[in-house]
C-alpha positions in Angstrom: -25.7 -19.2 28.5 -28.0 -16.2 28.0 -27.1 -13.3 30.2 -29.7 -12.6 33.0 -29.8 -8.9 31.9 -30.8 -9.9 28.3 -34.5 -9.1 28.9 -36.2 -6.3 27.0 -39.1 -3.9 27.4 -41.3 -3.1 24.4 -43.7 -0.2 24.3 -47.0 -1.3 22.7 -50.0 0.8 21.8 -52.4 -2.0 23.0 -50.9 -3.3 26.2 -48.5 -0.4 27.1 -45.5 -2.3 28.4 -44.5 -5.8 27.3 -41.6 -7.3 29.2 -39.7 -9.9 27.2 -37.6 -12.5 29.1 -34.1 -13.4 27.8 -35.3 -16.5 25.9 -38.2 -14.6 24.3 -35.6 -12.0 23.2 -33.5 -14.7 21.6 -36.5 -16.1 19.7 -37.6 -12.7 18.5 -34.1 -11.9 17.2 -34.1 -14.9 14.8 -34.7 -14.3 11.1 -37.7 -16.6 11.2 -39.5 -14.4 13.7 -38.3 -11.0 12.3 -40.0 -12.1 9.0 -43.3 -11.5 10.8 -42.7 -7.7 10.8 -43.4 -7.8 7.1 -46.6 -9.8 7.1 -49.7 -7.7 7.7 -52.1 -9.0 10.3 -55.2 -8.3 8.2 -54.0 -9.1 4.7 -55.6 -6.5 2.4 -57.8 -4.7 5.0 -55.4 -1.7 4.8 -56.9 -1.0 1.3 -60.1 -0.1 3.2 -58.9 0.9 6.6 -55.6 2.7 6.1 -54.5 2.2 9.7 -54.7 -1.6 9.4 -51.0 -2.0 8.7 -50.2 -3.7 11.9 -48.3 -7.0 11.6 -48.1 -10.6 12.8 -45.0 -9.4 14.7 -47.0 -6.9 16.8 -49.8 -9.4 17.4 -47.4 -12.2 18.5 -45.8 -10.0 21.2 -49.3 -9.2 22.4 -50.3 -12.8 22.7 -47.0 -13.5 24.6 -47.9 -10.7 27.0 -51.4 -12.1 27.6 -50.0 -15.5 28.2 -47.7 -14.2 30.9 -50.6 -12.4 32.5 -52.9 -15.4 32.3 -50.4 -17.7 33.9 -49.8 -15.2 36.7 -53.5 -15.0 37.4 -54.0 -18.8 37.3 -51.0 -19.4 39.6 -52.4 -17.0 42.2 -55.7 -19.0 42.2 -54.4 -22.5 41.8 -51.5 -24.1 43.8 -51.5 -27.0 41.2 -50.1 -24.6 38.6 -47.4 -23.3 41.0 -46.4 -26.8 41.8 -46.0 -28.0 38.2 -42.5 -29.0 37.5 -42.6 -28.6 33.8 -44.9 -27.4 31.0 -46.2 -24.1 32.3 -43.0 -22.3 31.3 -43.5 -23.2 27.6 -47.0 -21.6 27.3 -45.7 -18.0 26.7 -43.2 -19.2 24.0 -46.0 -21.2 22.3 -48.1 -18.0 22.4 -45.1 -16.1 20.9 -44.6 -18.6 18.1 -48.2 -19.5 17.3 -48.1 -17.5 14.0 -44.5 -18.3 12.9 -45.7 -20.2 9.8 -48.1 -17.6 8.4 -48.1 -17.1 4.6 -47.8 -13.7 2.9 -50.9 -11.6 3.6 -51.9 -13.8 6.5 -54.9 -16.1 6.1 -55.8 -15.4 2.5 -53.8 -18.3 0.9 -55.3 -20.8 3.3 -58.5 -20.5 1.3 -56.7 -22.0 -1.7 -57.4 -25.7 -2.6 -55.2 -28.2 -0.8 -53.1 -29.3 -3.8 -51.8 -25.7 -4.3 -50.7 -25.2 -0.7 -48.3 -27.2 1.6 -50.7 -26.8 4.5 -52.3 -24.3 6.9 -50.1 -21.9 8.8 -50.0 -24.1 11.9 -48.8 -27.1 9.8 -46.2 -25.0 8.0 -44.9 -23.8 11.4 -43.0 -27.1 11.6 -40.7 -25.9 8.7 -39.7 -22.8 10.7 -39.0 -24.8 13.8 -36.3 -26.5 11.8 -34.4 -23.2 11.5 -31.0 -23.6 13.2 -31.3 -20.1 14.7 -34.7 -20.8 16.2 -33.6 -24.1 17.6 -30.6 -22.4 19.2 -32.8 -19.7 20.7 -35.1 -22.4 22.3 -32.2 -24.5 23.5 -32.4 -23.2 27.1 -35.9 -24.6 27.3 -34.8 -28.2 26.9 -34.1 -30.6 24.1 -37.7 -31.5 23.6 -39.1 -28.0 23.9 -39.5 -27.3 20.1 -41.7 -30.5 19.8 -43.7 -29.6 22.8 -44.2 -26.0 21.8 -45.3 -27.1 18.3 -47.8 -29.5 19.9 -49.3 -26.7 21.9 -49.6 -24.6 18.8 -51.5 -27.4 17.1 -53.8 -27.9 20.1 -52.4 -31.3 20.7 -51.0 -33.2 23.7 -52.1 -33.6 27.3 -51.0 -30.2 28.7 -54.1 -28.9 30.6 -53.0 -25.3 29.7 -53.0 -25.9 26.0 -56.3 -24.1 25.7 -54.6 -20.8 26.4 -52.7 -21.3 23.0 -55.3 -23.1 20.9 -59.0 -23.4 21.8 -62.4 -21.6 22.1 -61.0 -19.1 24.6 -57.4 -18.9 23.5 -55.4 -15.7 24.0 -54.9 -15.3 20.3 -58.6 -14.3 19.8 -58.6 -11.8 22.8 -55.5 -10.1 21.3 -56.3 -9.9 17.6 -59.9 -8.7 18.1 -58.7 -5.8 20.3 -55.7 -5.0 18.1 -57.6 -5.3 14.8 -60.4 -3.0 16.0 -57.9 -0.4 17.3 -55.9 -0.2 14.1 -58.9 -0.2 11.8 -60.4 2.6 13.9 -63.7 0.7 14.5 -65.6 0.2 17.8 -66.5 -3.4 17.2 -63.7 -5.3 18.8 -64.0 -4.0 22.4 -63.5 -7.3 24.3 -63.4 -7.2 28.1 -60.0 -8.9 28.1 -59.2 -8.1 31.8 -62.5 -9.7 33.0 -61.9 -12.8 30.9 -58.4 -13.2 32.2 -59.5 -12.7 35.8 -62.2 -15.4 35.2 -59.8 -18.1 34.0 -59.6 -21.3 36.0 -58.2 -24.8 35.7 -61.3 -27.1 35.8 -61.8 -30.9 35.7 -63.9 -32.2 32.8 -67.1 -33.7 34.4 -66.9 -36.8 32.2 -63.2 -37.6 31.9 -61.8 -35.8 35.0 -59.0 -34.3 32.8 -58.0 -30.7 33.7 -58.7 -27.9 31.1 -58.8 -24.2 31.0 -62.2 -22.8 31.7 -64.0 -19.8 33.2 -66.1 -18.8 36.2 -69.8 -18.3 35.4 -69.6 -14.6 36.3 -67.1 -14.1 33.4 -69.6 -15.4 30.8 -70.8 -11.9 30.0 -67.3 -11.0 29.0 -67.2 -14.2 26.8 -70.4 -12.9 25.1 -68.6 -9.7 24.3 -65.8 -11.6 22.7 -68.2 -13.6 20.5 -70.2 -10.6 19.4 -67.0 -8.6 18.7 -65.8 -11.5 16.5 -69.1 -11.5 14.6 -69.0 -7.7 14.1 -65.4 -7.8 12.9 -66.2 -10.4 10.3 -69.2 -8.6 9.1 -67.6 -5.1 8.9 -63.9 -5.7 8.5 -62.7 -9.2 7.6 -65.6 -9.8 5.1 -65.9 -6.1 3.9 -66.6 -6.3 0.1 -63.4 -4.4 -0.9 -61.3 -6.6 1.4 -62.9 -9.7 -0.1 -62.4 -8.3 -3.7 -58.7 -7.8 -3.1 -58.4 -11.2 -1.4 -60.2 -13.0 -4.3 -57.8 -11.4 -6.8 -54.7 -12.2 -4.8 -55.8 -15.9 -4.4 -56.4 -16.1 -8.2 -52.9 -14.6 -8.8 -51.2 -17.1 -6.6 -53.4 -20.0 -7.7 -52.6 -19.3 -11.4 -48.9 -18.9 -10.6 -48.8 -22.3 -9.0 -51.0 -24.0 -11.7 -48.9 -22.5 -14.5 -45.6 -23.5 -12.9 -44.4 -20.0 -12.2 -44.2 -20.9 -8.6 -44.0 -24.2 -6.8 -46.3 -24.6 -3.8 -43.4 -25.0 -1.4 -42.1 -21.6 -2.6 -45.1 -20.0 -0.9 -43.6 -20.8 2.5 -41.3 -18.0 3.6 -41.8 -14.9 1.4 -43.2 -11.8 3.0 -46.1 -9.8 1.5 -44.3 -7.6 -0.9 -41.6 -10.2 -1.7 -44.1 -12.8 -2.9 -46.0 -10.5 -5.2 -42.8 -9.1 -6.5 -41.4 -12.5 -7.3 -44.6 -13.7 -9.0 -44.7 -10.5 -11.0 -41.1 -10.8 -12.1 -41.5 -14.4 -13.2 -44.7 -13.7 -15.0 -43.1 -10.9 -17.1 -40.3 -13.3 -18.1 -42.8 -15.8 -19.3 -44.0 -16.2 -22.9 -47.3 -17.7 -21.9 -50.1 -15.0 -22.4 -52.1 -16.1 -19.3 -48.9 -15.9 -17.1 -48.0 -12.5 -18.5 -51.5 -11.3 -17.7 -50.7 -11.8 -14.0 -47.8 -9.3 -14.2 -49.2 -6.9 -16.7 -52.8 -6.6 -15.4 -53.6 -8.4 -12.2 -50.8 -7.4 -9.9 -50.8 -3.8 -11.0 -54.6 -3.7 -10.3 -53.9 -5.0 -6.8 -51.0 -2.6 -6.1 -52.9 0.5 -7.4 -56.2 -0.5 -5.7 -58.1 -0.9 -9.0 -60.0 -3.7 -7.3 -62.5 -6.0 -8.9 -66.1 -4.6 -8.9 -69.3 -6.2 -7.7 -71.2 -7.6 -10.6 -73.6 -9.4 -8.2 -74.2 -9.3 -4.5 -76.6 -11.5 -2.7 -77.2 -11.2 1.1 -78.5 -14.0 3.3 -82.0 -12.4 3.1 -81.9 -12.4 -0.7 -80.8 -16.0 -0.7 -83.6 -17.3 1.5 -84.7 -20.6 0.0 -81.8 -20.9 -2.4 -79.6 -24.0 -1.9 -76.1 -23.5 -3.3 -73.7 -26.5 -3.7 -70.8 -26.7 -1.2 -68.2 -26.2 -3.8 -69.2 -22.6 -4.3 -67.5 -21.7 -1.0 -64.2 -23.4 -1.8 -61.5 -22.7 -4.3 -61.4 -25.6 -6.7 -61.7 -26.7 -10.3 -65.5 -26.6 -10.4 -65.6 -23.0 -9.2 -62.9 -22.0 -11.6 -64.9 -23.5 -14.5 -67.9 -21.5 -13.3 -65.9 -18.3 -13.1 -64.3 -18.7 -16.5 -67.6 -19.6 -18.1 -69.1 -16.4 -16.6 -66.1 -14.5 -17.9 -66.8 -15.7 -21.5 -70.4 -14.6 -21.1 -69.4 -11.2 -19.8 -66.7 -10.6 -22.4 -63.8 -10.9 -20.0 -60.6 -12.9 -20.1 -60.2 -16.1 -18.0 -59.5 -15.4 -14.4 -61.2 -12.0 -14.5 -64.5 -13.1 -12.9 -64.2 -14.1 -9.2 -66.9 -15.8 -7.2 -66.6 -15.2 -3.4 -68.8 -16.8 -0.8 -66.6 -16.9 2.4 -67.2 -19.6 4.9 -65.8 -20.0 8.4 -67.6 -22.8 10.1 -65.9 -22.3 13.5 -66.4 -18.5 13.6 -68.4 -18.5 16.8 -68.1 -22.1 18.1 -67.7 -22.7 21.8 -66.3 -25.7 23.7 -65.1 -24.9 27.2 -65.8 -25.6 30.8 -67.7 -23.3 33.1 -67.7 -23.3 36.9 -71.3 -22.6 37.9 -72.0 -20.4 41.0 -73.1 -23.5 42.9 -69.7 -25.1 42.4 -70.7 -27.5 39.6 -68.5 -27.7 36.5 -70.4 -28.0 33.2 -69.3 -27.9 29.6 -70.5 -25.1 27.4 -70.9 -26.6 23.9 -73.0 -26.5 20.8 -76.3 -26.5 22.8 -75.3 -23.7 25.1 -75.7 -23.8 28.9 -79.1 -23.5 30.4 -79.7 -20.4 32.4 -76.3 -19.0 31.4 -75.7 -18.6 27.7 -77.5 -19.7 24.6 -75.1 -18.0 22.2 -74.2 -21.2 20.3 -77.7 -21.4 18.9 -77.8 -17.6 18.2 -74.3 -17.9 16.7 -75.6 -20.1 13.9 -77.9 -17.4 12.8 -75.3 -14.7 13.1 -72.9 -16.7 10.9 -75.6 -17.3 8.3 -76.6 -13.6 8.1 -73.0 -12.4 7.9 -72.2 -14.3 4.8 -72.7 -12.5 1.5 -72.2 -14.1 -2.0 -70.5 -11.8 -4.4 -69.3 -12.0 -8.0 -66.5 -9.7 -8.8 -65.3 -8.6 -12.2 -62.0 -6.8 -13.2 -64.0 -4.5 -15.4 -67.5 -3.3 -14.5 -70.2 -5.7 -15.5 -73.7 -6.6 -14.3 -74.8 -10.1 -13.6 -78.4 -11.0 -12.7 -79.1 -13.5 -9.9 -81.1 -15.6 -12.4 -78.1 -15.8 -14.8 -75.8 -16.7 -12.0 -78.0 -19.5 -10.6 -78.5 -20.8 -14.1 -74.7 -21.0 -14.6 -74.3 -22.7 -11.2 -76.8 -25.4 -12.2 -75.4 -26.0 -15.7 
């Protein structure tokens, strides 16, 4: 039995006061959750924006806070939510635990090819749900609570409120955009979170009749601010050339460590930022293999000391007009590694010291949610927009295209012409 006075108040620079209920406190005090204090929210962005040292721990508390706020607003508007016998109470805990499975340096490793990774951070969350401490912390919520919370995190199940945890308008996006912009010191992430929360409704799908989380039409302008903030953050922060250089080198370090047998893919689950790099470095220095030793002698010190790979080639969307690149350029895989190592030979560098980076995020600005029109009709805002309200989905395709930049990084300064690169790709 958890004492009724076991709640806690946390002061937060984003949301001022976050009130944690007793079950949330028990969850936060588990080793599985405390681990998030040592995983940076933005991976290597702190190498460009020194203030970006906030963590998945901070962010998770913020999403929990927004979930509590959203539920309160929805309950004030909708008696169906107040009358629900079960389910609603699990939403804040799903929000709190939505990032429990993150790898070291957050999303970077999820770009590795599938055979070098046990799964994305949401899939890996299941392993942390098996923690005895975490199961004990969730026990007051019911025997089936862990399974139901995990389903919410995966965006699965029939709960009409699951869109608050995983969806086009989930609270995760509202929180991380505001927090990331604040700690990076940039003005791009100013999302009108209060207006979005006030505009939330539980709406029936016009085709199936199933209830989903949607918004009032008058909150659509705030939704536009969220989409443009996301675009600006990708363009200026998440895909900044130095952030991508560090991320590309880190992925190559981990990928080579798994391929060479220094690390097993399952060992990537659990370590914090510094712990993972330290362990890879330690094992590489104990190895007799020259390629493995290069990881500890050259690559990891370059990352720690911010001697980041340099741009040998950079092609913007405008410069690539009319150029059709194969899909495999965007994904880590054997074909791209062969291209990189072939370019390394041509440029007089060791294998692994040329890195091709062409980030892709297909769902960056996708929308799929219900809107209550001013006349009382419910319509779905999807890939074709909503006539007379918003045409951002069409605009979003162009925004995503123009934000992508193809770069070739080299550990030592080199120059690579577009013609030579395209010839190597076609070979």
